[in-house]
C-alpha positions in Angstrom: 115.3 142.0 80.8 114.0 142.6 84.0 115.3 142.4 87.6 114.4 139.6 89.7 114.8 139.0 93.5 115.7 135.7 94.9 115.2 135.3 98.6 117.0 132.0 99.6 119.8 131.0 97.5 120.3 127.3 98.9 120.5 124.4 96.4 117.3 125.3 94.7 117.6 129.0 95.0 120.8 129.1 93.3 120.2 126.7 90.8 117.0 129.2 89.9 119.2 132.2 90.3 121.7 130.8 87.8 118.8 130.1 85.3 117.6 133.7 85.5 121.2 135.1 84.9 121.5 132.6 82.0 118.3 134.0 80.5 119.8 137.5 80.6 117.9 138.8 83.6 119.3 140.6 86.5 119.3 138.9 89.8 119.3 140.6 93.3 119.5 138.0 96.3 119.3 137.7 99.9 120.1 134.7 102.3 121.0 134.4 105.9 124.1 132.6 105.2 126.7 134.8 103.7 128.7 132.1 101.8 125.5 131.4 99.8 125.1 135.4 99.0 129.0 135.3 98.0 128.3 132.3 95.7 125.4 134.3 94.2 127.5 137.2 93.4 130.4 135.1 92.0 127.9 134.0 89.3 127.0 137.5 88.5 124.0 138.2 90.9 124.1 141.3 93.3 123.4 141.0 97.0 121.0 142.7 99.2 121.2 143.0 103.1 117.6 141.7 103.7 114.4 140.5 102.1 113.1 144.1 102.4 115.9 145.4 100.3 115.5 143.0 97.7 111.8 144.0 97.2 112.8 147.6 97.0 114.8 146.9 94.0 113.3 144.4 91.7 110.2 143.8 89.6 109.2 140.4 91.0 110.6 138.5 94.2 111.0 134.8 94.1 111.2 132.9 97.5 113.0 129.5 97.7 113.0 128.8 101.6 113.7 125.6 103.6 110.7 125.8 105.8 107.3 127.2 106.3 108.6 129.5 109.1 111.4 130.6 106.7 108.9 131.6 104.2 106.5 133.2 106.2 109.0 135.3 107.8 110.6 136.3 104.3 107.3 137.9 103.0 105.5 139.0 106.3 108.3 139.6 108.8 109.6 142.8 109.8 112.5 143.1 107.2 110.2 140.9 104.9 109.1 141.5 101.4 105.8 143.3 102.3 108.0 145.9 104.3 109.8 146.9 101.2 107.4 146.1 98.4 106.9 148.7 95.9 103.7 149.2 93.9 103.6 146.9 91.1 105.7 144.1 92.9 104.8 140.5 92.2 105.7 137.9 94.9 106.5 134.4 93.4 106.6 132.1 96.0 108.4 129.0 94.9 109.3 127.2 98.3 107.6 124.0 99.2 105.0 124.8 101.9 101.6 124.0 102.9 98.5 124.9 100.7 96.9 126.8 103.7 100.0 128.8 104.3 100.1 129.6 100.6 96.5 130.7 100.7 97.2 132.8 103.8 100.2 134.5 102.0 98.3 135.1 99.0 95.6 137.0 100.9 98.3 139.1 102.9 100.1 140.0 99.9 97.2 140.9 97.5 95.6 142.7 100.3 98.5 145.2 100.2 97.8 145.7 96.5 100.7 143.7 95.2 100.6 140.6 93.0 101.3 136.9 94.1 101.8 133.7 92.4 101.9 130.2 93.9 104.9 128.8 91.6 106.5 125.6 93.0 109.2 123.9 91.0 109.2 120.4 89.9 112.6 119.0 89.7 115.8 118.3 91.3 118.7 120.6 91.5 120.5 118.9 88.8 117.3 118.9 86.8 116.8 122.7 87.2 120.3 123.3 86.2 119.8 121.4 82.8 116.5 123.2 82.6 114.9 119.8 82.5 112.1 120.7 85.0 108.9 122.8 85.1 107.0 125.6 87.0 103.5 124.7 88.6 101.6 128.1 89.0 98.7 129.1 90.7 97.1 132.6 90.9 95.1 135.1 89.0 95.3 134.2 85.2 96.2 137.9 83.9 99.2 137.9 86.4 100.4 134.5 85.3 100.2 135.4 81.5 102.1 138.6 82.6 104.9 136.6 84.1 104.7 133.3 82.0 107.4 134.6 79.3 109.9 135.4 82.0 109.3 132.0 83.7 109.4 130.3 80.3 113.0 131.9 79.8 114.0 130.3 82.9 112.4 126.6 82.3 110.7 125.5 79.4 107.4 124.2 80.8 105.2 126.6 82.8 101.6 125.2 83.5 98.7 127.3 85.1 97.0 125.3 87.5 94.1 127.4 89.1 93.9 129.4 92.3 96.8 130.0 94.7 97.2 126.9 96.9 96.2 124.6 94.0 99.7 124.5 92.5 101.4 123.8 95.9 99.0 120.7 96.4 100.0 119.6 93.0 103.8 119.8 93.9 102.9 117.8 96.9 101.5 115.2 94.7 104.6 115.4 92.6 106.8 114.9 95.5 104.8 112.0 96.9 105.8 110.1 93.7 109.3 111.2 93.9 109.3 109.8 97.5 108.0 106.5 96.4 110.1 106.3 93.1 113.2 106.7 95.1 112.4 104.4 97.5 111.5 101.8 95.1 114.7 102.3 93.0 116.7 101.8 96.4 114.6 98.5 97.0 115.0 97.3 93.5 118.6 97.8 93.5 119.1 96.4 97.0 117.5 93.2 95.5 119.5 93.1 92.5 122.8 93.7 94.4 121.9 90.8 97.0 121.1 88.5 93.9 124.7 89.0 92.9 123.7 90.8 89.6 126.3 93.2 87.9 124.6 96.6 89.2 125.9 98.7 86.4 124.4 96.3 83.8 121.2 96.0 85.7 120.9 99.7 86.1 121.6 100.3 82.3 118.8 97.6 81.3 116.5 99.1 84.0 116.9 102.7 82.5 116.1 101.5 79.1 113.2 99.3 80.0 109.3 99.7 81.0 110.8 100.1 84.7 112.6 103.3 84.3 111.9 106.5 86.1 113.2 110.0 86.5 114.2 109.0 90.1 116.0 105.8 88.9 118.1 107.9 86.5 119.0 110.5 89.0 119.4 108.5 92.3 120.1 105.0 90.9 124.0 106.0 89.9 124.2 107.3 93.7 122.8 104.2 94.9 125.7 102.2 93.0 128.4 104.3 94.2 127.0 104.4 97.9 127.5 108.4 97.7 124.8 110.6 98.2 125.6 114.3 97.4 122.2 116.3 98.0 120.3 117.1 95.0 117.4 117.2 97.7 118.5 117.0 101.3 116.6 114.5 103.4 116.1 116.6 106.3 114.3 119.0 103.9 112.3 116.3 102.2 111.3 115.0 105.5 109.2 118.2 105.8 107.8 117.6 102.5 106.7 114.3 103.3 104.8 115.5 106.5 103.2 118.3 104.1 101.9 115.5 102.0 100.5 113.5 104.9 98.7 116.7 106.2 97.3 117.4 103.0 96.1 113.8 102.5 94.6 113.9 106.1 92.8 117.1 105.3 91.0 115.8 102.3 90.6 112.1 103.6 93.1 110.4 101.0 95.0 107.3 102.4 98.6 107.2 101.7 99.7 103.7 102.8 102.9 103.4 100.6 103.8 107.0 101.4 103.3 106.3 105.2 105.7 103.2 104.9 108.2 105.2 102.9 108.1 107.8 105.6 109.5 105.3 108.1 112.1 104.2 106.0 113.4 107.9 105.4 113.1 108.6 108.9 115.3 105.7 109.9 117.9 107.1 107.4 117.5 110.4 109.1 117.8 109.1 112.4 121.0 107.2 111.6 122.5 110.7 110.7 122.1 111.0 107.1 119.8 114.0 107.1 122.2 116.2 105.0 122.6 113.8 102.3 120.2 113.1 99.2 117.4 111.2 99.9 118.6 108.2 97.6 120.3 107.6 101.2 117.2 105.7 102.1 118.8 102.7 100.7 120.9 102.4 103.7 117.8 102.2 105.8 116.4 99.1 103.3 119.9 97.5 103.5 119.7 97.8 107.3 116.3 96.3 107.3 117.2 93.5 105.3 120.2 92.6 107.4 118.1 92.4 110.4 115.5 89.8 108.9 117.4 87.2 107.3 115.3 84.4 106.7 115.1 81.2 104.8 112.8 81.7 101.7 109.4 80.3 102.0 109.1 76.9 101.1 106.9 76.0 98.0 104.3 74.5 100.1 104.0 77.6 102.2 103.1 79.7 99.3 100.6 77.3 97.9 96.8 78.5 97.9 94.8 76.4 100.5 92.8 73.9 98.6 89.1 74.6 98.6 87.1 72.1 100.5 85.4 69.4 98.4 81.6 69.5 98.0 81.3 66.4 100.4 83.1 68.2 103.2 81.3 71.5 103.0 78.9 71.8 105.6 80.5 69.1 108.0 81.2 70.3 111.6 84.6 69.7 112.7 84.9 67.6 115.9 85.2 69.7 119.0 88.3 68.9 121.2 87.7 69.0 124.8 
């Protein structure tokens, strides 16, 4: 058993903390919201008054924070991890942030003689609670091997990707697919509903067919109920989408589908759904459909234009004056 710190015990942080506790590890946590710290202590963890205080009493500190600024402050701030870090401490950065900030934090932490792992989590809160998700890890191989047994005690799949920053890039790639698969599930079920299908039967068939996806299984039931308790809050996921777009721009990768999905998610956020799960994108799709009710295209309008006959080729059309 080791003692692990968790800085940030919101939806994701509390799920990770619970997995550590279930695996038999001691957990010391900090969050700026007292209610979250109280929930941690209720599940068997210990509270600390700051990130620095966490770092003083643990073997490794995991950061699971909602923004780039929060992650940076937790590590580098006046009361941050580096302010209280002991020799031998490892910072395991699990927040979804930019690859560039990840690389900067790695330089700052290792420059103080401490260890750093870029270790985002792939999975929704419910998937993490079930142990049905994975850690994507970047950093020095020796340090990874040191902490791999501990990480594997929390989640069954732990994969080393390469240097710090590369794991975060892959996390953004994974979240890109989450964004598109969730929006596709919402669009598909909107079509099924408007076509008059029994949605429960339709979802059951889809989930046992080639069309299934993890996001359809997680978010399909929410879409059917019209209830969106947050597995991933839309407000937070918008940050992730913008990180994807920035990462793509940095390497010259086009994201046509992601850019379209971003507009749909932004519309749902603007309508006041930011605190709900990103499955709430279905409301933006339904609103879009309601605003463009048109008669279906006629058969003739969808036919391909006939190719000109050999005789007509080369003929000049008369000019109309």
